[in-house]
N, CA, C and O atoms as a Maestro MAE file, in Angstrom:
{
 s_m_m2io_version
 :::
 2.0.0
}

f_m_ct {
 s_m_title
 :::
 protein
 m_atom[316] {
  # First column is atom index #
  i_m_mmod_type
  r_m_x_coord
  r_m_y_coord
  r_m_z_coord
  i_m_residue_number
  s_m_chain_name
  s_m_pdb_residue_name
  s_m_pdb_atom_name
  i_m_atomic_number
  :::
  1 25 118.999 87.414 103.016 1 A "MET " " N  " 7
  2 3 118.419 88.388 103.315 1 A "MET " " CA " 6
  3 2 119.059 89.086 104.394 1 A "MET " " C  " 6
  4 15 119.933 88.375 104.889 1 A "MET " " O  " 8
  5 25 118.944 90.339 105.012 2 A "LYS " " N  " 7
  6 3 119.548 91.007 105.882 2 A "LYS " " CA " 6
  7 2 119.227 90.681 107.220 2 A "LYS " " C  " 6
  8 15 118.029 90.691 107.501 2 A "LYS " " O  " 8
  9 25 120.260 90.317 108.347 3 A "LYS " " N  " 7
  10 3 119.458 90.572 109.288 3 A "LYS " " CA " 6
  11 2 119.376 91.502 110.360 3 A "LYS " " C  " 6
  12 15 120.372 92.189 110.589 3 A "LYS " " O  " 8
  13 25 118.031 91.681 111.275 4 A "GLY " " N  " 7
  14 3 117.619 92.761 111.923 4 A "GLY " " CA " 6
  15 2 117.215 93.602 111.434 4 A "GLY " " C  " 6
  16 15 117.189 94.646 112.085 4 A "GLY " " O  " 8
  17 25 116.679 93.610 110.016 5 A "ILE " " N  " 7
  18 3 115.656 94.588 109.522 5 A "ILE " " CA " 6
  19 2 114.396 94.196 109.310 5 A "ILE " " C  " 6
  20 15 113.612 95.048 108.893 5 A "ILE " " O  " 8
  21 25 113.999 93.052 109.507 6 A "HIS " " N  " 7
  22 3 112.614 92.623 109.015 6 A "HIS " " CA " 6
  23 2 111.786 92.170 110.223 6 A "HIS " " C  " 6
  24 15 112.143 91.203 110.897 6 A "HIS " " O  " 8
  25 25 110.657 92.888 110.497 7 A "PRO " " N  " 7
  26 3 109.662 92.945 111.585 7 A "PRO " " CA " 6
  27 2 109.173 91.339 111.669 7 A "PRO " " C  " 6
  28 15 109.074 90.483 110.790 7 A "PRO " " O  " 8
  29 25 108.959 91.311 112.855 8 A "LYS " " N  " 7
  30 3 108.658 89.737 113.434 8 A "LYS " " CA " 6
  31 2 107.132 89.242 113.046 8 A "LYS " " C  " 6
  32 15 106.164 89.910 113.407 8 A "LYS " " O  " 8
  33 25 107.029 88.399 112.519 9 A "TYR " " N  " 7
  34 3 105.653 87.821 111.907 9 A "TYR " " CA " 6
  35 2 104.990 87.139 112.507 9 A "TYR " " C  " 6
  36 15 105.398 85.978 112.540 9 A "TYR " " O  " 8
  37 25 103.647 87.433 113.295 10 A "TYR " " N  " 7
  38 3 103.016 86.559 114.085 10 A "TYR " " CA " 6
  39 2 101.698 85.792 113.304 10 A "TYR " " C  " 6
  40 15 101.337 86.172 112.190 10 A "TYR " " O  " 8
  41 25 101.206 84.969 113.828 11 A "GLN " " N  " 7
  42 3 99.827 84.432 113.621 11 A "GLN " " CA " 6
  43 2 98.782 85.226 114.271 11 A "GLN " " C  " 6
  44 15 98.378 84.969 115.405 11 A "GLN " " O  " 8
  45 25 98.285 86.328 113.452 12 A "ALA " " N  " 7
  46 3 97.404 87.315 114.097 12 A "ALA " " CA " 6
  47 2 95.995 86.641 114.438 12 A "ALA " " C  " 6
  48 15 95.447 85.916 113.607 12 A "ALA " " O  " 8
  49 25 95.419 86.907 115.706 13 A "LYS " " N  " 7
  50 3 94.149 86.628 115.534 13 A "LYS " " CA " 6
  51 2 93.133 87.737 115.308 13 A "LYS " " C  " 6
  52 15 93.132 88.691 116.085 13 A "LYS " " O  " 8
  53 25 92.366 87.689 114.415 14 A "VAL " " N  " 7
  54 3 91.339 88.765 113.935 14 A "VAL " " CA " 6
  55 2 89.953 88.533 114.692 14 A "VAL " " C  " 6
  56 15 89.470 87.401 114.677 14 A "VAL " " O  " 8
  57 25 89.236 89.677 115.421 15 A "THR " " N  " 7
  58 3 88.200 89.654 115.968 15 A "THR " " CA " 6
  59 2 87.405 90.363 115.397 15 A "THR " " C  " 6
  60 15 87.874 91.432 115.005 15 A "THR " " O  " 8
  61 25 86.103 90.132 115.143 16 A "CYS " " N  " 7
  62 3 85.008 90.971 114.560 16 A "CYS " " CA " 6
  63 2 83.948 91.221 115.735 16 A "CYS " " C  " 6
  64 15 83.608 90.389 116.577 16 A "CYS " " O  " 8
  65 25 83.452 92.672 115.603 17 A "ALA " " N  " 7
  66 3 82.588 92.966 116.511 17 A "ALA " " CA " 6
  67 2 81.263 92.387 116.507 17 A "ALA " " C  " 6
  68 15 80.359 92.634 117.304 17 A "ALA " " O  " 8
  69 25 81.240 91.500 115.416 18 A "CYS " " N  " 7
  70 3 80.018 90.543 115.632 18 A "CYS " " CA " 6
  71 2 80.099 89.282 116.173 18 A "CYS " " C  " 6
  72 15 79.164 88.491 116.298 18 A "CYS " " O  " 8
  73 25 81.396 89.098 116.530 19 A "GLY " " N  " 7
  74 3 82.052 87.419 117.520 19 A "GLY " " CA " 6
  75 2 82.756 86.819 116.356 19 A "GLY " " C  " 6
  76 15 83.830 86.292 116.648 19 A "GLY " " O  " 8
  77 25 82.501 86.787 115.452 20 A "ASN " " N  " 7
  78 3 83.506 86.006 114.152 20 A "ASN " " CA " 6
  79 2 84.786 86.177 114.370 20 A "ASN " " C  " 6
  80 15 85.162 87.320 114.627 20 A "ASN " " O  " 8
  81 25 85.752 85.096 114.321 21 A "THR " " N  " 7
  82 3 87.335 85.041 114.514 21 A "THR " " CA " 6
  83 2 87.888 84.524 113.485 21 A "THR " " C  " 6
  84 15 87.157 83.900 112.716 21 A "THR " " O  " 8
  85 25 89.190 84.630 113.213 22 A "TRP " " N  " 7
  86 3 89.845 83.761 112.077 22 A "TRP " " CA " 6
  87 2 91.260 83.946 112.338 22 A "TRP " " C  " 6
  88 15 91.416 84.701 113.297 22 A "TRP " " O  " 8
  89 25 92.241 83.574 111.886 23 A "THR " " N  " 7
  90 3 93.629 83.587 112.214 23 A "THR " " CA " 6
  91 2 94.361 83.979 110.746 23 A "THR " " C  " 6
  92 15 94.051 83.350 109.735 23 A "THR " " O  " 8
  93 25 95.275 84.978 110.708 24 A "VAL " " N  " 7
  94 3 95.789 85.385 109.585 24 A "VAL " " CA " 6
  95 2 97.038 85.626 110.017 24 A "VAL " " C  " 6
  96 15 97.195 85.845 111.218 24 A "VAL " " O  " 8
  97 25 98.420 85.635 108.922 25 A "GLY " " N  " 7
  98 3 99.616 85.930 109.268 25 A "GLY " " CA " 6
  99 2 99.980 87.581 109.186 25 A "GLY " " C  " 6
  100 15 99.746 88.043 108.069 25 A "GLY " " O  " 8
  101 25 100.409 88.368 109.978 26 A "SER " " N  " 7
  102 3 100.778 89.771 110.058 26 A "SER " " CA " 6
  103 2 101.839 90.015 110.867 26 A "SER " " C  " 6
  104 15 102.348 89.130 111.555 26 A "SER " " O  " 8
  105 25 102.263 91.277 110.842 27 A "THR " " N  " 7
  106 3 103.258 91.801 111.633 27 A "THR " " CA " 6
  107 2 102.744 92.616 112.981 27 A "THR " " C  " 6
  108 15 103.500 93.254 113.714 27 A "THR " " O  " 8
  109 25 101.235 92.466 113.178 28 A "ARG " " N  " 7
  110 3 100.569 92.591 114.290 28 A "ARG " " CA " 6
  111 2 99.918 91.491 114.840 28 A "ARG " " C  " 6
  112 15 99.302 90.710 114.114 28 A "ARG " " O  " 8
  113 25 100.014 91.298 116.455 29 A "PRO " " N  " 7
  114 3 99.878 89.980 116.814 29 A "PRO " " CA " 6
  115 2 98.086 90.012 117.171 29 A "PRO " " C  " 6
  116 15 97.486 89.043 117.636 29 A "PRO " " O  " 8
  117 25 97.494 91.238 116.860 30 A "GLU " " N  " 7
  118 3 96.308 90.687 116.792 30 A "GLU " " CA " 6
  119 2 95.219 91.932 116.447 30 A "GLU " " C  " 6
  120 15 95.533 93.068 116.802 30 A "GLU " " O  " 8
  121 25 93.943 91.708 115.755 31 A "PHE " " N  " 7
  122 3 93.265 92.958 115.051 31 A "PHE " " CA " 6
  123 2 91.749 92.769 115.755 31 A "PHE " " C  " 6
  124 15 91.237 91.757 116.232 31 A "PHE " " O  " 8
  125 25 91.288 93.988 115.646 32 A "HIS " " N  " 7
  126 3 89.727 94.454 116.475 32 A "HIS " " CA " 6
  127 2 89.404 94.989 115.171 32 A "HIS " " C  " 6
  128 15 90.017 95.881 114.584 32 A "HIS " " O  " 8
  129 25 88.283 94.295 114.737 33 A "LEU " " N  " 7
  130 3 87.274 94.975 113.281 33 A "LEU " " CA " 6
  131 2 86.067 95.514 113.767 33 A "LEU " " C  " 6
  132 15 85.562 95.094 114.809 33 A "LEU " " O  " 8
  133 25 85.572 96.405 113.096 34 A "ASP " " N  " 7
  134 3 84.067 96.569 113.182 34 A "ASP " " CA " 6
  135 2 82.925 95.924 112.094 34 A "ASP " " C  " 6
  136 15 81.760 95.724 112.441 34 A "ASP " " O  " 8
  137 25 83.426 95.633 110.748 35 A "LEU " " N  " 7
  138 3 82.806 94.863 110.189 35 A "LEU " " CA " 6
  139 2 83.306 93.605 109.654 35 A "LEU " " C  " 6
  140 15 84.414 94.000 109.288 35 A "LEU " " O  " 8
  141 25 83.278 92.454 109.369 36 A "CYS " " N  " 7
  142 3 83.893 91.424 108.458 36 A "CYS " " CA " 6
  143 2 82.894 91.156 107.536 36 A "CYS " " C  " 6
  144 15 81.939 91.931 107.470 36 A "CYS " " O  " 8
  145 25 82.978 89.848 106.563 37 A "SER " " N  " 7
  146 3 82.275 89.473 105.332 37 A "SER " " CA " 6
  147 2 81.262 89.062 105.925 37 A "SER " " C  " 6
  148 15 80.261 89.171 105.216 37 A "SER " " O  " 8
  149 25 80.957 88.374 107.524 38 A "ALA " " N  " 7
  150 3 80.164 87.748 107.693 38 A "ALA " " CA " 6
  151 2 78.787 88.677 108.594 38 A "ALA " " C  " 6
  152 15 77.839 88.106 109.133 38 A "ALA " " O  " 8
  153 25 79.004 90.235 108.566 39 A "CYS " " N  " 7
  154 3 78.119 91.120 108.908 39 A "CYS " " CA " 6
  155 2 78.190 92.271 108.079 39 A "CYS " " C  " 6
  156 15 77.500 93.284 108.196 39 A "CYS " " O  " 8
  157 25 79.034 92.057 107.271 40 A "HIS " " N  " 7
  158 3 78.850 93.417 106.342 40 A "HIS " " CA " 6
  159 2 77.767 93.525 105.239 40 A "HIS " " C  " 6
  160 15 77.646 92.590 104.448 40 A "HIS " " O  " 8
  161 25 76.973 94.622 105.146 41 A "PRO " " N  " 7
  162 3 75.632 94.667 104.939 41 A "PRO " " CA " 6
  163 2 75.850 93.800 102.908 41 A "PRO " " C  " 6
  164 15 75.014 92.993 102.503 41 A "PRO " " O  " 8
  165 25 76.924 94.183 102.135 42 A "PHE " " N  " 7
  166 3 77.235 93.681 100.921 42 A "PHE " " CA " 6
  167 2 77.214 92.419 100.248 42 A "PHE " " C  " 6
  168 15 76.883 92.034 99.127 42 A "PHE " " O  " 8
  169 25 77.950 91.583 101.917 43 A "PHE " " N  " 7
  170 3 78.041 90.274 101.803 43 A "PHE " " CA " 6
  171 2 76.726 89.653 102.325 43 A "PHE " " C  " 6
  172 15 76.271 88.727 101.653 43 A "PHE " " O  " 8
  173 25 76.248 89.925 103.111 44 A "THR " " N  " 7
  174 3 74.822 89.485 103.551 44 A "THR " " CA " 6
  175 2 73.547 89.477 103.216 44 A "THR " " C  " 6
  176 15 72.653 88.720 103.593 44 A "THR " " O  " 8
  177 25 73.515 90.598 102.295 45 A "GLY " " N  " 7
  178 3 72.227 91.543 101.738 45 A "GLY " " CA " 6
  179 2 71.341 92.017 102.898 45 A "GLY " " C  " 6
  180 15 70.205 91.544 102.849 45 A "GLY " " O  " 8
  181 25 71.543 92.686 103.739 46 A "LYS " " N  " 7
  182 3 70.922 93.074 104.534 46 A "LYS " " CA " 6
  183 2 71.268 94.567 105.234 46 A "LYS " " C  " 6
  184 15 72.371 94.805 105.725 46 A "LYS " " O  " 8
  185 25 70.518 95.222 105.217 47 A "GLN " " N  " 7
  186 3 70.863 96.964 105.317 47 A "GLN " " CA " 6
  187 2 70.959 97.315 106.733 47 A "GLN " " C  " 6
  188 15 70.083 97.057 107.559 47 A "GLN " " O  " 8
  189 25 71.880 97.816 106.938 48 A "LYS " " N  " 7
  190 3 71.831 98.479 108.182 48 A "LYS " " CA " 6
  191 2 72.022 99.907 108.073 48 A "LYS " " C  " 6
  192 15 72.942 100.369 107.398 48 A "LYS " " O  " 8
  193 25 70.765 101.012 109.035 49 A "MET " " N  " 7
  194 3 70.999 102.284 108.827 49 A "MET " " CA " 6
  195 2 71.736 102.357 110.264 49 A "MET " " C  " 6
  196 15 71.256 101.993 111.337 49 A "MET " " O  " 8
  197 25 73.117 102.957 110.014 50 A "VAL " " N  " 7
  198 3 73.697 103.716 110.900 50 A "VAL " " CA " 6
  199 2 73.778 104.765 111.060 50 A "VAL " " C  " 6
  200 15 74.085 105.511 110.130 50 A "VAL " " O  " 8
  201 25 73.525 105.235 112.346 51 A "ASP " " N  " 7
  202 3 72.954 106.852 112.618 51 A "ASP " " CA " 6
  203 2 74.018 107.260 113.535 51 A "ASP " " C  " 6
  204 15 74.204 106.726 114.629 51 A "ASP " " O  " 8
  205 25 74.835 108.395 112.973 52 A "THR " " N  " 7
  206 3 75.828 108.583 114.284 52 A "THR " " CA " 6
  207 2 75.711 109.932 114.641 52 A "THR " " C  " 6
  208 15 75.770 110.835 113.806 52 A "THR " " O  " 8
  209 25 75.497 110.168 116.211 53 A "ALA " " N  " 7
  210 3 75.042 111.077 116.874 53 A "ALA " " CA " 6
  211 2 73.603 111.834 116.229 53 A "ALA " " C  " 6
  212 15 73.473 113.037 116.453 53 A "ALA " " O  " 8
  213 25 72.701 111.227 115.555 54 A "GLY " " N  " 7
  214 3 71.206 111.786 115.505 54 A "GLY " " CA " 6
  215 2 71.494 112.715 114.311 54 A "GLY " " C  " 6
  216 15 71.018 113.850 114.321 54 A "GLY " " O  " 8
  217 25 72.326 112.245 113.180 55 A "ARG " " N  " 7
  218 3 72.854 112.932 111.940 55 A "ARG " " CA " 6
  219 2 71.526 112.927 111.236 55 A "ARG " " C  " 6
  220 15 71.093 114.060 111.029 55 A "ARG " " O  " 8
  221 25 70.812 111.993 110.840 56 A "VAL " " N  " 7
  222 3 69.784 112.134 109.898 56 A "VAL " " CA " 6
  223 2 68.473 112.734 110.421 56 A "VAL " " C  " 6
  224 15 67.594 113.035 109.614 56 A "VAL " " O  " 8
  225 25 68.277 112.953 111.953 57 A "GLU " " N  " 7
  226 3 67.230 113.457 112.676 57 A "GLU " " CA " 6
  227 2 67.651 115.243 112.706 57 A "GLU " " C  " 6
  228 15 66.850 116.170 112.827 57 A "GLU " " O  " 8
  229 25 68.994 115.322 112.571 58 A "LYS " " N  " 7
  230 3 69.142 117.110 112.177 58 A "LYS " " CA " 6
  231 2 68.987 117.229 110.983 58 A "LYS " " C  " 6
  232 15 68.113 118.034 110.659 58 A "LYS " " O  " 8
  233 25 69.577 116.660 110.095 59 A "PHE " " N  " 7
  234 3 69.363 116.646 108.797 59 A "PHE " " CA " 6
  235 2 67.868 117.174 108.389 59 A "PHE " " C  " 6
  236 15 67.684 118.272 107.865 59 A "PHE " " O  " 8
  237 25 66.995 116.398 108.647 60 A "ARG " " N  " 7
  238 3 65.656 116.226 108.722 60 A "ARG " " CA " 6
  239 2 65.121 117.465 109.267 60 A "ARG " " C  " 6
  240 15 64.193 118.035 108.694 60 A "ARG " " O  " 8
  241 25 65.579 117.868 110.208 61 A "ARG " " N  " 7
  242 3 64.933 119.178 111.203 61 A "ARG " " CA " 6
  243 2 65.285 120.451 110.461 61 A "ARG " " C  " 6
  244 15 64.586 121.464 110.468 61 A "ARG " " O  " 8
  245 25 66.256 120.327 109.921 62 A "LYS " " N  " 7
  246 3 67.387 121.629 109.166 62 A "LYS " " CA " 6
  247 2 66.176 121.884 107.682 62 A "LYS " " C  " 6
  248 15 65.810 123.019 107.377 62 A "LYS " " O  " 8
  249 25 65.831 120.980 107.129 63 A "TYR " " N  " 7
  250 3 65.102 120.828 105.868 63 A "TYR " " CA " 6
  251 2 63.689 120.844 106.486 63 A "TYR " " C  " 6
  252 15 62.996 121.329 105.591 63 A "TYR " " O  " 8
  253 25 63.018 120.616 107.374 64 A "GLY " " N  " 7
  254 3 61.586 120.489 107.930 64 A "GLY " " CA " 6
  255 2 61.099 119.108 106.758 64 A "GLY " " C  " 6
  256 15 60.004 119.083 106.197 64 A "GLY " " O  " 8
  257 25 61.761 118.456 106.649 65 A "ILE " " N  " 7
  258 3 61.722 116.622 106.131 65 A "ILE " " CA " 6
  259 2 60.732 115.995 107.277 65 A "ILE " " C  " 6
  260 15 61.097 116.078 108.450 65 A "ILE " " O  " 8
  261 25 59.415 115.333 106.937 66 A "VAL " " N  " 7
  262 3 58.389 114.788 107.841 66 A "VAL " " CA " 6
  263 2 58.655 113.118 107.216 66 A "VAL " " C  " 6
  264 15 58.475 112.828 106.033 66 A "VAL " " O  " 8
  265 25 59.006 112.364 108.030 67 A "ASP " " N  " 7
  266 3 58.696 110.877 107.861 67 A "ASP " " CA " 6
  267 2 57.697 110.418 108.080 67 A "ASP " " C  " 6
  268 15 57.288 110.697 109.207 67 A "ASP " " O  " 8
  269 25 56.954 109.698 107.402 68 A "LYS " " N  " 7
  270 3 55.535 109.482 107.563 68 A "LYS " " CA " 6
  271 2 55.396 108.063 108.836 68 A "LYS " " C  " 6
  272 15 54.327 107.699 109.324 68 A "LYS " " O  " 8
  273 25 56.594 107.534 109.116 69 A "THR " " N  " 7
  274 3 56.600 106.665 110.283 69 A "THR " " CA " 6
  275 2 56.647 107.337 111.492 69 A "THR " " C  " 6
  276 15 56.166 106.841 112.511 69 A "THR " " O  " 8
  277 25 57.319 108.697 111.467 70 A "THR " " N  " 7
  278 3 57.475 109.393 112.735 70 A "THR " " CA " 6
  279 2 56.172 110.310 112.873 70 A "THR " " C  " 6
  280 15 55.869 110.716 113.995 70 A "THR " " O  " 8
  281 25 55.307 110.685 111.641 71 A "GLU " " N  " 7
  282 3 54.141 111.097 111.699 71 A "GLU " " CA " 6
  283 2 52.926 110.020 112.210 71 A "GLU " " C  " 6
  284 15 51.987 110.422 112.898 71 A "GLU " " O  " 8
  285 25 53.038 108.880 111.870 72 A "ALA " " N  " 7
  286 3 52.379 108.179 112.130 72 A "ALA " " CA " 6
  287 2 52.421 107.967 114.219 72 A "ALA " " C  " 6
  288 15 51.404 107.819 114.897 72 A "ALA " " O  " 8
  289 25 53.687 108.014 114.710 73 A "ILE " " N  " 7
  290 3 53.991 107.466 115.829 73 A "ILE " " CA " 6
  291 2 53.445 108.845 116.517 73 A "ILE " " C  " 6
  292 15 52.500 108.692 117.291 73 A "ILE " " O  " 8
  293 25 53.804 109.825 116.373 74 A "HIS " " N  " 7
  294 3 53.754 111.515 117.173 74 A "HIS " " CA " 6
  295 2 52.195 111.469 116.827 74 A "HIS " " C  " 6
  296 15 51.510 111.568 117.844 74 A "HIS " " O  " 8
  297 25 51.671 111.378 115.977 75 A "GLY " " N  " 7
  298 3 50.091 111.665 115.603 75 A "GLY " " CA " 6
  299 2 49.862 113.227 115.051 75 A "GLY " " C  " 6
  300 15 48.759 113.737 114.860 75 A "GLY " " O  " 8
  301 25 51.173 113.875 114.835 76 A "GLN " " N  " 7
  302 3 51.213 115.084 114.321 76 A "GLN " " CA " 6
  303 2 51.768 115.446 113.539 76 A "GLN " " C  " 6
  304 15 52.839 114.850 113.432 76 A "GLN " " O  " 8
  305 25 51.546 116.521 112.535 77 A "LYS " " N  " 7
  306 3 52.589 116.905 111.598 77 A "LYS " " CA " 6
  307 2 53.498 117.925 111.825 77 A "LYS " " C  " 6
  308 15 53.121 119.065 112.096 77 A "LYS " " O  " 8
  309 25 54.580 117.633 111.744 78 A "LYS " " N  " 7
  310 3 55.538 118.866 112.099 78 A "LYS " " CA " 6
  311 2 55.482 120.044 110.838 78 A "LYS " " C  " 6
  312 15 55.319 119.792 109.644 78 A "LYS " " O  " 8
  313 25 55.699 121.648 111.571 79 A "LYS " " N  " 7
  314 3 55.836 122.480 110.540 79 A "LYS " " CA " 6
  315 2 57.094 122.890 110.201 79 A "LYS " " C  " 6
  316 15 57.258 123.659 109.254 79 A "LYS " " O  " 8
  :::
 }
 m_bond[315] {
  # First column is bond index #
  i_m_from
  i_m_to
  i_m_order
  :::
  1 1 2 1
  2 2 3 1
  3 3 4 2
  4 3 5 1
  5 5 6 1
  6 6 7 1
  7 7 8 2
  8 7 9 1
  9 9 10 1
  10 10 11 1
  11 11 12 2
  12 11 13 1
  13 13 14 1
  14 14 15 1
  15 15 16 2
  16 15 17 1
  17 17 18 1
  18 18 19 1
  19 19 20 2
  20 19 21 1
  21 21 22 1
  22 22 23 1
  23 23 24 2
  24 23 25 1
  25 25 26 1
  26 26 27 1
  27 27 28 2
  28 27 29 1
  29 29 30 1
  30 30 31 1
  31 31 32 2
  32 31 33 1
  33 33 34 1
  34 34 35 1
  35 35 36 2
  36 35 37 1
  37 37 38 1
  38 38 39 1
  39 39 40 2
  40 39 41 1
  41 41 42 1
  42 42 43 1
  43 43 44 2
  44 43 45 1
  45 45 46 1
  46 46 47 1
  47 47 48 2
  48 47 49 1
  49 49 50 1
  50 50 51 1
  51 51 52 2
  52 51 53 1
  53 53 54 1
  54 54 55 1
  55 55 56 2
  56 55 57 1
  57 57 58 1
  58 58 59 1
  59 59 60 2
  60 59 61 1
  61 61 62 1
  62 62 63 1
  63 63 64 2
  64 63 65 1
  65 65 66 1
  66 66 67 1
  67 67 68 2
  68 67 69 1
  69 69 70 1
  70 70 71 1
  71 71 72 2
  72 71 73 1
  73 73 74 1
  74 74 75 1
  75 75 76 2
  76 75 77 1
  77 77 78 1
  78 78 79 1
  79 79 80 2
  80 79 81 1
  81 81 82 1
  82 82 83 1
  83 83 84 2
  84 83 85 1
  85 85 86 1
  86 86 87 1
  87 87 88 2
  88 87 89 1
  89 89 90 1
  90 90 91 1
  91 91 92 2
  92 91 93 1
  93 93 94 1
  94 94 95 1
  95 95 96 2
  96 95 97 1
  97 97 98 1
  98 98 99 1
  99 99 100 2
  100 99 101 1
  101 101 102 1
  102 102 103 1
  103 103 104 2
  104 103 105 1
  105 105 106 1
  106 106 107 1
  107 107 108 2
  108 107 109 1
  109 109 110 1
  110 110 111 1
  111 111 112 2
  112 111 113 1
  113 113 114 1
  114 114 115 1
  115 115 116 2
  116 115 117 1
  117 117 118 1
  118 118 119 1
  119 119 120 2
  120 119 121 1
  121 121 122 1
  122 122 123 1
  123 123 124 2
  124 123 125 1
  125 125 126 1
  126 126 127 1
  127 127 128 2
  128 127 129 1
  129 129 130 1
  130 130 131 1
  131 131 132 2
  132 131 133 1
  133 133 134 1
  134 134 135 1
  135 135 136 2
  136 135 137 1
  137 137 138 1
  138 138 139 1
  139 139 140 2
  140 139 141 1
  141 141 142 1
  142 142 143 1
  143 143 144 2
  144 143 145 1
  145 145 146 1
  146 146 147 1
  147 147 148 2
  148 147 149 1
  149 149 150 1
  150 150 151 1
  151 151 152 2
  152 151 153 1
  153 153 154 1
  154 154 155 1
  155 155 156 2
  156 155 157 1
  157 157 158 1
  158 158 159 1
  159 159 160 2
  160 159 161 1
  161 161 162 1
  162 162 163 1
  163 163 164 2
  164 163 165 1
  165 165 166 1
  166 166 167 1
  167 167 168 2
  168 167 169 1
  169 169 170 1
  170 170 171 1
  171 171 172 2
  172 171 173 1
  173 173 174 1
  174 174 175 1
  175 175 176 2
  176 175 177 1
  177 177 178 1
  178 178 179 1
  179 179 180 2
  180 179 181 1
  181 181 182 1
  182 182 183 1
  183 183 184 2
  184 183 185 1
  185 185 186 1
  186 186 187 1
  187 187 188 2
  188 187 189 1
  189 189 190 1
  190 190 191 1
  191 191 192 2
  192 191 193 1
  193 193 194 1
  194 194 195 1
  195 195 196 2
  196 195 197 1
  197 197 198 1
  198 198 199 1
  199 199 200 2
  200 199 201 1
  201 201 202 1
  202 202 203 1
  203 203 204 2
  204 203 205 1
  205 205 206 1
  206 206 207 1
  207 207 208 2
  208 207 209 1
  209 209 210 1
  210 210 211 1
  211 211 212 2
  212 211 213 1
  213 213 214 1
  214 214 215 1
  215 215 216 2
  216 215 217 1
  217 217 218 1
  218 218 219 1
  219 219 220 2
  220 219 221 1
  221 221 222 1
  222 222 223 1
  223 223 224 2
  224 223 225 1
  225 225 226 1
  226 226 227 1
  227 227 228 2
  228 227 229 1
  229 229 230 1
  230 230 231 1
  231 231 232 2
  232 231 233 1
  233 233 234 1
  234 234 235 1
  235 235 236 2
  236 235 237 1
  237 237 238 1
  238 238 239 1
  239 239 240 2
  240 239 241 1
  241 241 242 1
  242 242 243 1
  243 243 244 2
  244 243 245 1
  245 245 246 1
  246 246 247 1
  247 247 248 2
  248 247 249 1
  249 249 250 1
  250 250 251 1
  251 251 252 2
  252 251 253 1
  253 253 254 1
  254 254 255 1
  255 255 256 2
  256 255 257 1
  257 257 258 1
  258 258 259 1
  259 259 260 2
  260 259 261 1
  261 261 262 1
  262 262 263 1
  263 263 264 2
  264 263 265 1
  265 265 266 1
  266 266 267 1
  267 267 268 2
  268 267 269 1
  269 269 270 1
  270 270 271 1
  271 271 272 2
  272 271 273 1
  273 273 274 1
  274 274 275 1
  275 275 276 2
  276 275 277 1
  277 277 278 1
  278 278 279 1
  279 279 280 2
  280 279 281 1
  281 281 282 1
  282 282 283 1
  283 283 284 2
  284 283 285 1
  285 285 286 1
  286 286 287 1
  287 287 288 2
  288 287 289 1
  289 289 290 1
  290 290 291 1
  291 291 292 2
  292 291 293 1
  293 293 294 1
  294 294 295 1
  295 295 296 2
  296 295 297 1
  297 297 298 1
  298 298 299 1
  299 299 300 2
  300 299 301 1
  301 301 302 1
  302 302 303 1
  303 303 304 2
  304 303 305 1
  305 305 306 1
  306 306 307 1
  307 307 308 2
  308 307 309 1
  309 309 310 1
  310 310 311 1
  311 311 312 2
  312 311 313 1
  313 313 314 1
  314 314 315 1
  315 315 316 2
  :::
 }
}
């Protein structure tokens, strides 16, 4: 192997937003993830609704879609 052309190799610490941590080999010393196999809906079987900046509500208002739970909470139908 040639000297000086290979990056430094670390035992990297990977940290997920759920708090799960593990160690892998990498050229970066640490990683921060949003999802891992312990909290991802595909692996856990639990579905999470991620609404970024009210996009679902904006879509519903735009097309006049009324959700039955929203109607029950507010007690009136939106037109």
